[in-house]
mmCIF file as Biopython writes it, N, C-alpha, C and O atoms, coordinates in Angstrom:
data_model
#
loop_
_atom_site.group_PDB
_atom_site.id
_atom_site.type_symbol
_atom_site.label_atom_id
_atom_site.label_alt_id
_atom_site.label_comp_id
_atom_site.label_asym_id
_atom_site.label_entity_id
_atom_site.label_seq_id
_atom_site.pdbx_PDB_ins_code
_atom_site.Cartn_x
_atom_site.Cartn_y
_atom_site.Cartn_z
_atom_site.occupancy
_atom_site.B_iso_or_equiv
_atom_site.auth_seq_id
_atom_site.auth_asym_id
_atom_site.pdbx_PDB_model_num
ATOM 1   N N  . MET A ? 1  ? 0.951   -1.149 0.273  1.0 0.0 1  A 1 
ATOM 2   C CA . MET A ? 1  ? 0.005   -0.132 0.055  1.0 0.0 1  A 1 
ATOM 3   C C  . MET A ? 1  ? 0.878   1.387  -0.157 1.0 0.0 1  A 1 
ATOM 4   O O  . MET A ? 1  ? 1.674   1.732  0.716  1.0 0.0 1  A 1 
ATOM 5   N N  . SER A ? 2  ? 0.718   1.987  -1.018 1.0 0.0 2  A 1 
ATOM 6   C CA . SER A ? 2  ? 1.735   3.277  -1.042 1.0 0.0 2  A 1 
ATOM 7   C C  . SER A ? 2  ? 0.609   4.488  -0.498 1.0 0.0 2  A 1 
ATOM 8   O O  . SER A ? 2  ? -0.524  4.743  -0.908 1.0 0.0 2  A 1 
ATOM 9   N N  . ARG A ? 3  ? 1.376   5.071  0.531  1.0 0.0 3  A 1 
ATOM 10  C CA . ARG A ? 3  ? 1.022   6.103  1.211  1.0 0.0 3  A 1 
ATOM 11  C C  . ARG A ? 3  ? 1.864   7.274  0.732  1.0 0.0 3  A 1 
ATOM 12  O O  . ARG A ? 3  ? 3.024   7.096  0.360  1.0 0.0 3  A 1 
ATOM 13  N N  . ASN A ? 4  ? 1.142   8.767  0.738  1.0 0.0 4  A 1 
ATOM 14  C CA . ASN A ? 4  ? 2.125   9.959  0.994  1.0 0.0 4  A 1 
ATOM 15  C C  . ASN A ? 4  ? 2.593   10.172 2.313  1.0 0.0 4  A 1 
ATOM 16  O O  . ASN A ? 4  ? 1.919   9.651  3.202  1.0 0.0 4  A 1 
ATOM 17  N N  . PRO A ? 5  ? 3.757   10.926 2.694  1.0 0.0 5  A 1 
ATOM 18  C CA . PRO A ? 5  ? 3.883   10.907 4.038  1.0 0.0 5  A 1 
ATOM 19  C C  . PRO A ? 5  ? 3.444   11.719 4.800  1.0 0.0 5  A 1 
ATOM 20  O O  . PRO A ? 5  ? 3.230   12.707 4.097  1.0 0.0 5  A 1 
ATOM 21  N N  . LEU A ? 6  ? 3.240   11.884 5.544  1.0 0.0 6  A 1 
ATOM 22  C CA . LEU A ? 6  ? 2.342   12.913 6.731  1.0 0.0 6  A 1 
ATOM 23  C C  . LEU A ? 6  ? 3.604   13.380 7.614  1.0 0.0 6  A 1 
ATOM 24  O O  . LEU A ? 6  ? 4.230   12.452 8.126  1.0 0.0 6  A 1 
ATOM 25  N N  . TYR A ? 7  ? 3.929   14.289 7.790  1.0 0.0 7  A 1 
ATOM 26  C CA . TYR A ? 7  ? 4.698   15.314 8.684  1.0 0.0 7  A 1 
ATOM 27  C C  . TYR A ? 7  ? 4.054   15.938 9.713  1.0 0.0 7  A 1 
ATOM 28  O O  . TYR A ? 7  ? 2.899   16.292 9.473  1.0 0.0 7  A 1 
ATOM 29  N N  . PHE A ? 8  ? 4.576   16.206 10.982 1.0 0.0 8  A 1 
ATOM 30  C CA . PHE A ? 8  ? 4.127   16.903 11.849 1.0 0.0 8  A 1 
ATOM 31  C C  . PHE A ? 8  ? 3.421   18.069 11.519 1.0 0.0 8  A 1 
ATOM 32  O O  . PHE A ? 8  ? 2.257   18.358 11.794 1.0 0.0 8  A 1 
ATOM 33  N N  . ASP A ? 9  ? 4.275   18.711 10.890 1.0 0.0 9  A 1 
ATOM 34  C CA . ASP A ? 9  ? 4.009   20.231 10.430 1.0 0.0 9  A 1 
ATOM 35  C C  . ASP A ? 9  ? 2.532   20.444 9.070  1.0 0.0 9  A 1 
ATOM 36  O O  . ASP A ? 9  ? 2.087   21.495 8.609  1.0 0.0 9  A 1 
ATOM 37  N N  . ASP A ? 10 ? 2.143   19.084 8.785  1.0 0.0 10 A 1 
ATOM 38  C CA . ASP A ? 10 ? 1.003   18.757 8.267  1.0 0.0 10 A 1 
ATOM 39  C C  . ASP A ? 10 ? -0.289  19.051 8.939  1.0 0.0 10 A 1 
ATOM 40  O O  . ASP A ? 10 ? -1.286  19.587 8.454  1.0 0.0 10 A 1 
ATOM 41  N N  . LEU A ? 11 ? -0.091  18.601 10.155 1.0 0.0 11 A 1 
ATOM 42  C CA . LEU A ? 11 ? -1.237  18.365 11.034 1.0 0.0 11 A 1 
ATOM 43  C C  . LEU A ? 11 ? -2.027  19.411 11.608 1.0 0.0 11 A 1 
ATOM 44  O O  . LEU A ? 11 ? -1.227  20.007 12.329 1.0 0.0 11 A 1 
ATOM 45  N N  . LYS A ? 12 ? -3.089  19.948 11.697 1.0 0.0 12 A 1 
ATOM 46  C CA . LYS A ? 12 ? -3.722  20.992 12.243 1.0 0.0 12 A 1 
ATOM 47  C C  . LYS A ? 12 ? -4.697  20.605 13.260 1.0 0.0 12 A 1 
ATOM 48  O O  . LYS A ? 12 ? -5.246  19.503 13.257 1.0 0.0 12 A 1 
ATOM 49  N N  . VAL A ? 13 ? -4.953  21.702 14.307 1.0 0.0 13 A 1 
ATOM 50  C CA . VAL A ? 13 ? -6.041  21.433 15.397 1.0 0.0 13 A 1 
ATOM 51  C C  . VAL A ? 13 ? -7.228  21.013 14.782 1.0 0.0 13 A 1 
ATOM 52  O O  . VAL A ? 13 ? -7.815  21.461 13.796 1.0 0.0 13 A 1 
ATOM 53  N N  . GLY A ? 14 ? -7.507  19.985 15.606 1.0 0.0 14 A 1 
ATOM 54  C CA . GLY A ? 14 ? -8.912  19.199 15.128 1.0 0.0 14 A 1 
ATOM 55  C C  . GLY A ? 14 ? -8.970  18.416 14.093 1.0 0.0 14 A 1 
ATOM 56  O O  . GLY A ? 14 ? -10.080 18.095 13.669 1.0 0.0 14 A 1 
ATOM 57  N N  . ASP A ? 15 ? -7.744  17.924 13.442 1.0 0.0 15 A 1 
ATOM 58  C CA . ASP A ? 15 ? -7.627  16.868 12.518 1.0 0.0 15 A 1 
ATOM 59  C C  . ASP A ? 15 ? -7.592  15.734 13.310 1.0 0.0 15 A 1 
ATOM 60  O O  . ASP A ? 15 ? -7.131  15.576 14.440 1.0 0.0 15 A 1 
ATOM 61  N N  . THR A ? 16 ? -8.388  14.634 12.227 1.0 0.0 16 A 1 
ATOM 62  C CA . THR A ? 16 ? -8.827  13.359 12.834 1.0 0.0 16 A 1 
ATOM 63  C C  . THR A ? 16 ? -8.277  11.890 12.464 1.0 0.0 16 A 1 
ATOM 64  O O  . THR A ? 16 ? -7.231  12.100 11.850 1.0 0.0 16 A 1 
ATOM 65  N N  . PHE A ? 17 ? -8.395  11.138 12.510 1.0 0.0 17 A 1 
ATOM 66  C CA . PHE A ? 17 ? -7.870  10.067 11.960 1.0 0.0 17 A 1 
ATOM 67  C C  . PHE A ? 17 ? -8.538  8.868  12.619 1.0 0.0 17 A 1 
ATOM 68  O O  . PHE A ? 17 ? -8.699  8.636  13.817 1.0 0.0 17 A 1 
ATOM 69  N N  . GLN A ? 18 ? -8.867  8.209  11.612 1.0 0.0 18 A 1 
ATOM 70  C CA . GLN A ? 18 ? -9.741  6.599  11.821 1.0 0.0 18 A 1 
ATOM 71  C C  . GLN A ? 18 ? -8.944  5.306  11.775 1.0 0.0 18 A 1 
ATOM 72  O O  . GLN A ? 18 ? -7.997  5.277  10.989 1.0 0.0 18 A 1 
ATOM 73  N N  . THR A ? 19 ? -9.157  4.426  12.381 1.0 0.0 19 A 1 
ATOM 74  C CA . THR A ? 19 ? -8.130  2.856  12.486 1.0 0.0 19 A 1 
ATOM 75  C C  . THR A ? 19 ? -9.425  1.960  12.446 1.0 0.0 19 A 1 
ATOM 76  O O  . THR A ? 19 ? -10.570 2.135  12.861 1.0 0.0 19 A 1 
ATOM 77  N N  . ARG A ? 20 ? -8.831  0.996  11.824 1.0 0.0 20 A 1 
ATOM 78  C CA . ARG A ? 20 ? -9.776  -0.547 11.793 1.0 0.0 20 A 1 
ATOM 79  C C  . ARG A ? 20 ? -9.201  -1.495 12.793 1.0 0.0 20 A 1 
ATOM 80  O O  . ARG A ? 20 ? -9.459  -2.698 12.839 1.0 0.0 20 A 1 
ATOM 81  N N  . ARG A ? 21 ? -8.423  -0.866 13.561 1.0 0.0 21 A 1 
ATOM 82  C CA . ARG A ? 21 ? -7.807  -1.633 14.382 1.0 0.0 21 A 1 
ATOM 83  C C  . ARG A ? 21 ? -8.769  -2.007 16.069 1.0 0.0 21 A 1 
ATOM 84  O O  . ARG A ? 21 ? -9.381  -1.125 16.672 1.0 0.0 21 A 1 
ATOM 85  N N  . THR A ? 22 ? -8.695  -3.267 16.481 1.0 0.0 22 A 1 
ATOM 86  C CA . THR A ? 22 ? -9.657  -3.132 17.729 1.0 0.0 22 A 1 
ATOM 87  C C  . THR A ? 22 ? -9.026  -3.956 18.822 1.0 0.0 22 A 1 
ATOM 88  O O  . THR A ? 22 ? -8.520  -5.066 18.655 1.0 0.0 22 A 1 
ATOM 89  N N  . LEU A ? 23 ? -9.098  -3.383 19.811 1.0 0.0 23 A 1 
ATOM 90  C CA . LEU A ? 23 ? -8.044  -4.301 20.788 1.0 0.0 23 A 1 
ATOM 91  C C  . LEU A ? 23 ? -8.960  -4.857 21.877 1.0 0.0 23 A 1 
ATOM 92  O O  . LEU A ? 23 ? -9.851  -4.129 22.313 1.0 0.0 23 A 1 
ATOM 93  N N  . ASP A ? 24 ? -8.794  -6.157 22.367 1.0 0.0 24 A 1 
ATOM 94  C CA . ASP A ? 24 ? -9.712  -6.798 23.437 1.0 0.0 24 A 1 
ATOM 95  C C  . ASP A ? 24 ? -9.257  -6.203 24.814 1.0 0.0 24 A 1 
ATOM 96  O O  . ASP A ? 24 ? -8.155  -5.718 25.069 1.0 0.0 24 A 1 
ATOM 97  N N  . THR A ? 25 ? -10.293 -6.336 25.615 1.0 0.0 25 A 1 
ATOM 98  C CA . THR A ? 25 ? -9.584  -6.190 26.881 1.0 0.0 25 A 1 
ATOM 99  C C  . THR A ? 25 ? -8.078  -6.886 27.143 1.0 0.0 25 A 1 
ATOM 100 O O  . THR A ? 25 ? -7.034  -6.237 27.215 1.0 0.0 25 A 1 
ATOM 101 N N  . GLU A ? 26 ? -8.174  -8.151 27.252 1.0 0.0 26 A 1 
ATOM 102 C CA . GLU A ? 26 ? -6.721  -8.803 27.294 1.0 0.0 26 A 1 
ATOM 103 C C  . GLU A ? 26 ? -5.808  -7.976 26.945 1.0 0.0 26 A 1 
ATOM 104 O O  . GLU A ? 26 ? -5.174  -7.369 27.808 1.0 0.0 26 A 1 
ATOM 105 N N  . GLN A ? 27 ? -5.559  -7.788 25.536 1.0 0.0 27 A 1 
ATOM 106 C CA . GLN A ? 27 ? -4.444  -6.778 25.014 1.0 0.0 27 A 1 
ATOM 107 C C  . GLN A ? 27 ? -4.499  -5.852 25.415 1.0 0.0 27 A 1 
ATOM 108 O O  . GLN A ? 27 ? -3.306  -5.548 25.398 1.0 0.0 27 A 1 
ATOM 109 N N  . ILE A ? 28 ? -5.088  -4.889 25.899 1.0 0.0 28 A 1 
ATOM 110 C CA . ILE A ? 28 ? -5.188  -3.512 26.547 1.0 0.0 28 A 1 
ATOM 111 C C  . ILE A ? 28 ? -4.466  -3.941 27.985 1.0 0.0 28 A 1 
ATOM 112 O O  . ILE A ? 28 ? -3.494  -3.313 28.407 1.0 0.0 28 A 1 
ATOM 113 N N  . LYS A ? 29 ? -4.959  -4.915 28.594 1.0 0.0 29 A 1 
ATOM 114 C CA . LYS A ? 29 ? -4.135  -5.140 30.008 1.0 0.0 29 A 1 
ATOM 115 C C  . LYS A ? 29 ? -2.636  -5.653 29.916 1.0 0.0 29 A 1 
ATOM 116 O O  . LYS A ? 29 ? -1.766  -5.302 30.713 1.0 0.0 29 A 1 
ATOM 117 N N  . ALA A ? 30 ? -2.477  -6.327 29.094 1.0 0.0 30 A 1 
ATOM 118 C CA . ALA A ? 30 ? -1.357  -7.078 28.594 1.0 0.0 30 A 1 
ATOM 119 C C  . ALA A ? 30 ? -0.320  -5.802 28.530 1.0 0.0 30 A 1 
ATOM 120 O O  . ALA A ? 30 ? 0.652   -5.555 29.245 1.0 0.0 30 A 1 
ATOM 121 N N  . PHE A ? 31 ? -0.834  -5.131 27.498 1.0 0.0 31 A 1 
ATOM 122 C CA . PHE A ? 31 ? 0.122   -4.043 27.002 1.0 0.0 31 A 1 
ATOM 123 C C  . PHE A ? 31 ? 0.464   -2.986 28.250 1.0 0.0 31 A 1 
ATOM 124 O O  . PHE A ? 31 ? 1.605   -2.552 28.413 1.0 0.0 31 A 1 
ATOM 125 N N  . ALA A ? 32 ? -0.617  -2.635 29.079 1.0 0.0 32 A 1 
ATOM 126 C CA . ALA A ? 32 ? -0.510  -1.678 30.404 1.0 0.0 32 A 1 
ATOM 127 C C  . ALA A ? 32 ? 0.489   -2.503 31.085 1.0 0.0 32 A 1 
ATOM 128 O O  . ALA A ? 32 ? 1.559   -1.942 31.317 1.0 0.0 32 A 1 
ATOM 129 N N  . GLN A ? 33 ? 0.363   -3.673 31.438 1.0 0.0 33 A 1 
ATOM 130 C CA . GLN A ? 33 ? 1.461   -4.288 32.485 1.0 0.0 33 A 1 
ATOM 131 C C  . GLN A ? 33 ? 2.645   -3.971 32.134 1.0 0.0 33 A 1 
ATOM 132 O O  . GLN A ? 33 ? 3.463   -3.397 32.854 1.0 0.0 33 A 1 
ATOM 133 N N  . GLN A ? 34 ? 2.867   -4.453 30.602 1.0 0.0 34 A 1 
ATOM 134 C CA . GLN A ? 34 ? 4.255   -4.438 30.399 1.0 0.0 34 A 1 
ATOM 135 C C  . GLN A ? 34 ? 4.618   -3.153 29.985 1.0 0.0 34 A 1 
ATOM 136 O O  . GLN A ? 34 ? 5.761   -3.050 30.432 1.0 0.0 34 A 1 
ATOM 137 N N  . PHE A ? 35 ? 4.337   -2.053 29.375 1.0 0.0 35 A 1 
ATOM 138 C CA . PHE A ? 35 ? 4.659   -0.756 29.026 1.0 0.0 35 A 1 
ATOM 139 C C  . PHE A ? 35 ? 4.344   0.456  29.520 1.0 0.0 35 A 1 
ATOM 140 O O  . PHE A ? 35 ? 5.023   1.483  29.503 1.0 0.0 35 A 1 
ATOM 141 N N  . ASP A ? 36 ? 2.961   0.216  30.088 1.0 0.0 36 A 1 
ATOM 142 C CA . ASP A ? 36 ? 2.386   1.470  30.635 1.0 0.0 36 A 1 
ATOM 143 C C  . ASP A ? 36 ? 1.542   1.325  31.763 1.0 0.0 36 A 1 
ATOM 144 O O  . ASP A ? 36 ? 0.457   1.853  31.524 1.0 0.0 36 A 1 
ATOM 145 N N  . PRO A ? 37 ? 1.593   0.853  32.831 1.0 0.0 37 A 1 
ATOM 146 C CA . PRO A ? 37 ? 0.935   0.516  33.642 1.0 0.0 37 A 1 
ATOM 147 C C  . PRO A ? 37 ? -0.238  2.038  34.399 1.0 0.0 37 A 1 
ATOM 148 O O  . PRO A ? 37 ? 0.183   3.063  34.935 1.0 0.0 37 A 1 
ATOM 149 N N  . GLN A ? 38 ? -1.271  1.761  34.234 1.0 0.0 38 A 1 
ATOM 150 C CA . GLN A ? 38 ? -2.297  2.646  35.040 1.0 0.0 38 A 1 
ATOM 151 C C  . GLN A ? 38 ? -3.455  2.275  35.675 1.0 0.0 38 A 1 
ATOM 152 O O  . GLN A ? 38 ? -4.032  1.314  35.166 1.0 0.0 38 A 1 
ATOM 153 N N  . PRO A ? 39 ? -3.851  2.668  36.448 1.0 0.0 39 A 1 
ATOM 154 C CA . PRO A ? 39 ? -4.713  2.246  37.487 1.0 0.0 39 A 1 
ATOM 155 C C  . PRO A ? 39 ? -6.237  2.045  36.610 1.0 0.0 39 A 1 
ATOM 156 O O  . PRO A ? 39 ? -7.118  1.241  36.915 1.0 0.0 39 A 1 
ATOM 157 N N  . SER A ? 40 ? -6.255  2.765  35.748 1.0 0.0 40 A 1 
ATOM 158 C CA . SER A ? 40 ? -7.361  3.107  34.781 1.0 0.0 40 A 1 
ATOM 159 C C  . SER A ? 40 ? -7.860  1.410  33.857 1.0 0.0 40 A 1 
ATOM 160 O O  . SER A ? 40 ? -8.971  1.100  33.425 1.0 0.0 40 A 1 
ATOM 161 N N  . THR A ? 41 ? -6.791  0.752  33.825 1.0 0.0 41 A 1 
ATOM 162 C CA . THR A ? 41 ? -6.704  -0.537 33.346 1.0 0.0 41 A 1 
ATOM 163 C C  . THR A ? 41 ? -7.487  -1.853 34.334 1.0 0.0 41 A 1 
ATOM 164 O O  . THR A ? 41 ? -7.968  -2.891 33.880 1.0 0.0 41 A 1 
ATOM 165 N N  . SER A ? 42 ? -7.437  -1.472 35.638 1.0 0.0 42 A 1 
ATOM 166 C CA . SER A ? 42 ? -7.724  -2.379 36.454 1.0 0.0 42 A 1 
ATOM 167 C C  . SER A ? 42 ? -9.427  -2.300 36.688 1.0 0.0 42 A 1 
ATOM 168 O O  . SER A ? 42 ? -10.237 -1.395 36.492 1.0 0.0 42 A 1 
ATOM 169 N N  . THR A ? 43 ? -9.561  -3.714 37.210 1.0 0.0 43 A 1 
ATOM 170 C CA . THR A ? 43 ? -11.205 -4.090 37.130 1.0 0.0 43 A 1 
ATOM 171 C C  . THR A ? 43 ? -11.631 -2.991 37.812 1.0 0.0 43 A 1 
ATOM 172 O O  . THR A ? 43 ? -12.425 -2.163 37.366 1.0 0.0 43 A 1 
ATOM 173 N N  . LYS A ? 44 ? -10.976 -2.962 39.183 1.0 0.0 44 A 1 
ATOM 174 C CA . LYS A ? 44 ? -11.638 -2.318 40.265 1.0 0.0 44 A 1 
ATOM 175 C C  . LYS A ? 44 ? -11.690 -0.588 40.387 1.0 0.0 44 A 1 
ATOM 176 O O  . LYS A ? 44 ? -12.255 0.084  41.250 1.0 0.0 44 A 1 
ATOM 177 N N  . CYS A ? 45 ? -11.171 -0.291 39.617 1.0 0.0 45 A 1 
ATOM 178 C CA . CYS A ? 45 ? -11.013 0.732  39.006 1.0 0.0 45 A 1 
ATOM 179 C C  . CYS A ? 45 ? -12.402 1.188  37.984 1.0 0.0 45 A 1 
ATOM 180 O O  . CYS A ? 45 ? -13.292 2.021  38.155 1.0 0.0 45 A 1 
ATOM 181 N N  . CYS A ? 46 ? -12.075 0.095  36.725 1.0 0.0 46 A 1 
ATOM 182 C CA . CYS A ? 46 ? -14.005 0.425  35.971 1.0 0.0 46 A 1 
ATOM 183 C C  . CYS A ? 46 ? -14.731 -0.001 36.532 1.0 0.0 46 A 1 
ATOM 184 O O  . CYS A ? 46 ? -15.691 -0.190 35.785 1.0 0.0 46 A 1 
ATOM 185 N N  . ALA A ? 47 ? -15.032 -0.466 37.912 1.0 0.0 47 A 1 
ATOM 186 C CA . ALA A ? 47 ? -16.103 -0.864 38.327 1.0 0.0 47 A 1 
ATOM 187 C C  . ALA A ? 47 ? -16.584 0.449  39.451 1.0 0.0 47 A 1 
ATOM 188 O O  . ALA A ? 47 ? -17.734 0.642  39.847 1.0 0.0 47 A 1 
ATOM 189 N N  . ARG A ? 48 ? -15.552 1.130  39.760 1.0 0.0 48 A 1 
ATOM 190 C CA . ARG A ? 48 ? -15.936 2.638  40.373 1.0 0.0 48 A 1 
ATOM 191 C C  . ARG A ? 48 ? -16.512 3.607  39.458 1.0 0.0 48 A 1 
ATOM 192 O O  . ARG A ? 48 ? -17.444 4.336  39.800 1.0 0.0 48 A 1 
ATOM 193 N N  . PHE A ? 49 ? -15.994 3.635  38.328 1.0 0.0 49 A 1 
ATOM 194 C CA . PHE A ? 49 ? -16.526 4.972  37.516 1.0 0.0 49 A 1 
ATOM 195 C C  . PHE A ? 49 ? -17.423 4.263  36.286 1.0 0.0 49 A 1 
ATOM 196 O O  . PHE A ? 49 ? -17.700 4.853  35.241 1.0 0.0 49 A 1 
ATOM 197 N N  . ASP A ? 50 ? -17.812 2.931  36.595 1.0 0.0 50 A 1 
ATOM 198 C CA . ASP A ? 50 ? -18.950 2.354  35.831 1.0 0.0 50 A 1 
ATOM 199 C C  . ASP A ? 50 ? -18.474 2.360  34.239 1.0 0.0 50 A 1 
ATOM 200 O O  . ASP A ? 50 ? -18.992 2.913  33.270 1.0 0.0 50 A 1 
ATOM 201 N N  . VAL A ? 51 ? -17.393 1.606  34.335 1.0 0.0 51 A 1 
ATOM 202 C CA . VAL A ? 51 ? -16.570 1.916  32.582 1.0 0.0 51 A 1 
ATOM 203 C C  . VAL A ? 51 ? -16.735 0.491  32.340 1.0 0.0 51 A 1 
ATOM 204 O O  . VAL A ? 51 ? -16.438 -0.403 33.132 1.0 0.0 51 A 1 
ATOM 205 N N  . ARG A ? 52 ? -17.114 0.387  31.455 1.0 0.0 52 A 1 
ATOM 206 C CA . ARG A ? 52 ? -17.527 -1.363 30.634 1.0 0.0 52 A 1 
ATOM 207 C C  . ARG A ? 52 ? -16.080 -2.438 30.775 1.0 0.0 52 A 1 
ATOM 208 O O  . ARG A ? 52 ? -15.884 -3.462 31.429 1.0 0.0 52 A 1 
ATOM 209 N N  . ARG A ? 53 ? -15.224 -1.645 29.825 1.0 0.0 53 A 1 
ATOM 210 C CA . ARG A ? 53 ? -13.938 -1.848 29.477 1.0 0.0 53 A 1 
ATOM 211 C C  . ARG A ? 53 ? -12.862 -0.792 30.008 1.0 0.0 53 A 1 
ATOM 212 O O  . ARG A ? 53 ? -13.007 0.426  30.115 1.0 0.0 53 A 1 
ATOM 213 N N  . PRO A ? 54 ? -11.739 -1.580 30.315 1.0 0.0 54 A 1 
ATOM 214 C CA . PRO A ? 54 ? -10.426 -0.532 30.290 1.0 0.0 54 A 1 
ATOM 215 C C  . PRO A ? 54 ? -10.358 0.243  29.293 1.0 0.0 54 A 1 
ATOM 216 O O  . PRO A ? 54 ? -10.755 -0.046 28.164 1.0 0.0 54 A 1 
ATOM 217 N N  . PRO A ? 55 ? -9.822  1.346  29.643 1.0 0.0 55 A 1 
ATOM 218 C CA . PRO A ? 55 ? -9.347  2.312  28.258 1.0 0.0 55 A 1 
ATOM 219 C C  . PRO A ? 55 ? -8.081  1.885  27.568 1.0 0.0 55 A 1 
ATOM 220 O O  . PRO A ? 55 ? -7.323  1.467  28.444 1.0 0.0 55 A 1 
ATOM 221 N N  . ALA A ? 56 ? -7.550  1.810  26.450 1.0 0.0 56 A 1 
ATOM 222 C CA . ALA A ? 56 ? -6.436  1.889  26.134 1.0 0.0 56 A 1 
ATOM 223 C C  . ALA A ? 56 ? -5.353  2.590  26.271 1.0 0.0 56 A 1 
ATOM 224 O O  . ALA A ? 56 ? -5.295  3.385  25.333 1.0 0.0 56 A 1 
ATOM 225 N N  . SER A ? 57 ? -4.188  2.725  27.189 1.0 0.0 57 A 1 
ATOM 226 C CA . SER A ? 57 ? -3.299  3.776  27.103 1.0 0.0 57 A 1 
ATOM 227 C C  . SER A ? 57 ? -3.118  4.572  25.905 1.0 0.0 57 A 1 
ATOM 228 O O  . SER A ? 57 ? -3.284  4.094  24.783 1.0 0.0 57 A 1 
ATOM 229 N N  . GLY A ? 58 ? -2.769  5.815  26.121 1.0 0.0 58 A 1 
ATOM 230 C CA . GLY A ? 58 ? -2.296  6.711  24.842 1.0 0.0 58 A 1 
ATOM 231 C C  . GLY A ? 58 ? -1.349  6.204  24.244 1.0 0.0 58 A 1 
ATOM 232 O O  . GLY A ? 58 ? -1.546  6.100  23.033 1.0 0.0 58 A 1 
ATOM 233 N N  . TRP A ? 59 ? 0.057   5.674  24.776 1.0 0.0 59 A 1 
ATOM 234 C CA . TRP A ? 59 ? 0.919   4.905  24.328 1.0 0.0 59 A 1 
ATOM 235 C C  . TRP A ? 59 ? 0.550   3.699  23.480 1.0 0.0 59 A 1 
ATOM 236 O O  . TRP A ? 59 ? 1.079   3.415  22.405 1.0 0.0 59 A 1 
ATOM 237 N N  . HIS A ? 60 ? -0.346  3.073  24.040 1.0 0.0 60 A 1 
ATOM 238 C CA . HIS A ? 60 ? -0.916  1.775  23.351 1.0 0.0 60 A 1 
ATOM 239 C C  . HIS A ? 60 ? -1.639  2.190  21.956 1.0 0.0 60 A 1 
ATOM 240 O O  . HIS A ? 60 ? -1.508  1.418  21.006 1.0 0.0 60 A 1 
ATOM 241 N N  . THR A ? 61 ? -2.376  3.347  21.803 1.0 0.0 61 A 1 
ATOM 242 C CA . THR A ? 61 ? -2.829  4.025  20.930 1.0 0.0 61 A 1 
ATOM 243 C C  . THR A ? 61 ? -2.004  4.390  19.744 1.0 0.0 61 A 1 
ATOM 244 O O  . THR A ? 61 ? -2.232  4.116  18.566 1.0 0.0 61 A 1 
ATOM 245 N N  . ALA A ? 62 ? -0.874  5.143  20.320 1.0 0.0 62 A 1 
ATOM 246 C CA . ALA A ? 62 ? -0.032  5.309  19.340 1.0 0.0 62 A 1 
ATOM 247 C C  . ALA A ? 62 ? 0.628   4.519  18.749 1.0 0.0 62 A 1 
ATOM 248 O O  . ALA A ? 62 ? 1.174   4.829  17.690 1.0 0.0 62 A 1 
ATOM 249 N N  . ALA A ? 63 ? 0.763   3.028  19.414 1.0 0.0 63 A 1 
ATOM 250 C CA . ALA A ? 63 ? 1.724   2.234  19.022 1.0 0.0 63 A 1 
ATOM 251 C C  . ALA A ? 63 ? 1.137   1.442  17.718 1.0 0.0 63 A 1 
ATOM 252 O O  . ALA A ? 63 ? 1.740   1.111  16.698 1.0 0.0 63 A 1 
ATOM 253 N N  . VAL A ? 64 ? -0.117  1.261  18.045 1.0 0.0 64 A 1 
ATOM 254 C CA . VAL A ? 64 ? -0.970  0.546  16.682 1.0 0.0 64 A 1 
ATOM 255 C C  . VAL A ? 64 ? -1.461  1.462  15.832 1.0 0.0 64 A 1 
ATOM 256 O O  . VAL A ? 64 ? -2.007  1.009  14.826 1.0 0.0 64 A 1 
ATOM 257 N N  . THR A ? 65 ? -1.401  3.008  16.004 1.0 0.0 65 A 1 
ATOM 258 C CA . THR A ? 65 ? -1.907  3.483  14.603 1.0 0.0 65 A 1 
ATOM 259 C C  . THR A ? 65 ? -0.619  4.085  13.592 1.0 0.0 65 A 1 
ATOM 260 O O  . THR A ? 65 ? -0.756  4.641  12.503 1.0 0.0 65 A 1 
ATOM 261 N N  . MET A ? 66 ? 0.818   3.746  14.411 1.0 0.0 66 A 1 
ATOM 262 C CA . MET A ? 66 ? 2.033   4.072  13.857 1.0 0.0 66 A 1 
ATOM 263 C C  . MET A ? 66 ? 2.161   3.402  12.275 1.0 0.0 66 A 1 
ATOM 264 O O  . MET A ? 66 ? 1.785   2.237  12.138 1.0 0.0 66 A 1 
ATOM 265 N N  . PRO A ? 67 ? 2.490   3.861  11.544 1.0 0.0 67 A 1 
ATOM 266 C CA . PRO A ? 67 ? 2.453   3.330  10.217 1.0 0.0 67 A 1 
ATOM 267 C C  . PRO A ? 67 ? 3.955   2.510  10.496 1.0 0.0 67 A 1 
ATOM 268 O O  . PRO A ? 67 ? 4.804   2.823  11.330 1.0 0.0 67 A 1 
ATOM 269 N N  . CYS A ? 68 ? 3.998   1.318  9.484  1.0 0.0 68 A 1 
ATOM 270 C CA . CYS A ? 68 ? 5.438   0.561  9.729  1.0 0.0 68 A 1 
ATOM 271 C C  . CYS A ? 68 ? 5.769   0.624  8.110  1.0 0.0 68 A 1 
ATOM 272 O O  . CYS A ? 68 ? 4.903   0.563  7.237  1.0 0.0 68 A 1 
ATOM 273 N N  . SER A ? 69 ? 7.184   0.758  7.878  1.0 0.0 69 A 1 
ATOM 274 C CA . SER A ? 69 ? 7.749   1.098  6.685  1.0 0.0 69 A 1 
ATOM 275 C C  . SER A ? 69 ? 8.343   -0.107 6.038  1.0 0.0 69 A 1 
ATOM 276 O O  . SER A ? 69 ? 8.905   -0.008 4.947  1.0 0.0 69 A 1 
#
């Protein structure tokens, strides 16, 4: 797949991007445990704030959306 390179200077406030990548709870917890432990990924924390699934960390989001060359 050929893509035009996108540079930081090309981005503007409000730009959005979509990905088709889906992460399940186990993937989110495994990444968090190894690379970016956050209290928000614990079952106890999710229940306290009535969150059904733990949110992926920003680092996890960045990692799965980086293009591979």
